[in-house]
N, C-alpha and C positions, 0 to 999 in steps of 0.2 A: 379436146383431143386426148387428154390424159384419161378421162373416163372411157372414151372409145377404145383405147388400147387395153385398159383394164377389163372391160366387158368382153373384148374379143380375143382373149388369150388362147382359147381353144382353137379358134380359127387361125391364129398366128402359128400355134404349135403344129397344126395340120399342114399349113403351107410350108413350114420349115421341114417337117418330116417328109413331105413330098418333093423336097429339093429346091424350094424357093431360096434365093440368095438374100443376104441382108440388105443389099442395095435395092432389090426388088420390093421387099416389104417396106423399106424406108420410103421408096417412091410412091407406094400405094397410099401411105398415111400422109405424106406431104401433099399429094394430089388432092386428097380429101380435105386437108386443111386449106389449101388454096381455093378450092371450090366453095367451101363453107364461108370463108372470109370474103370472097368475091360476091357471093350471093347476099351476104349481110351488108356489104358496102352498097350494092345496087338497091336493095330494099330500103336502106337508110336514105339514100339519095332520092329515091322516088317519094318516100314519106316526107322528106324535107321540101321537095317541090310542091307536093300537095298542101303541106302546111303553109308555105309561102303564098300559094294561090288562094287558100282560104282567107288568109290575112288580107290579101289585096282585095278580095271580094267584100269582106266585112268593113275594111277601112280603105276606101279607094285613094285617099290622099297619102297613105303611108307607102313609101317605096320598099316593098318587101322582096328585094331581089338579092340573092346571096352573091357575094363576089366570087369570081372564078378561082382565085387562090384558095378560098375557104373550101370550096367544093373539092378541089384537087387534094388539098391537105387532108380533108376528111376521108376521101377514098383511099389515099395513100396510107394513112394511119390505120385504117381497117385492114388493108391488105398486109402491111408489114407486121402488125400485131398478130394476125392470124397465122402468118408463116412462122414468125419467131416462136410462138407458143405451140406450133405443130412440130418443130424440129426435135425437141427433147423427147416427147412421147414416141416419135417415129424412130429415134435412135434406140430407145428402150425396147421397142417392139422388135427391131432388127437384131438385138443382142440376146433375145430370149432363147433359152434352151428348149428344144422341141418337146422333150420328155416332161420337163417340169411344167411347161405351158399346157400340155394335154392333161396332166394329172390334176390341175387346179380345178377342173370342172367337177 
């Protein structure tokens, strides 16, 4: 998210110059952080299920079933981490001065 904010300074400056509020810009970046972390959590979950299915196919006597608490902990950790590391860049984007943001390009 920090790289995303850095690369999109001109876009942020344009939004601010057109009258976007700090909370609006903050919500755009937080929404992006939530979507990215949710997508990563789901992809990780699916890959984990596929890996467990492959292990069960290769070794039929091995019980490769993840416990529910581990699945929920993994999904929760991915979501919380994504949101926490999205808050600071979103704040930084919302506090940018439009003139400085537009002049950086």
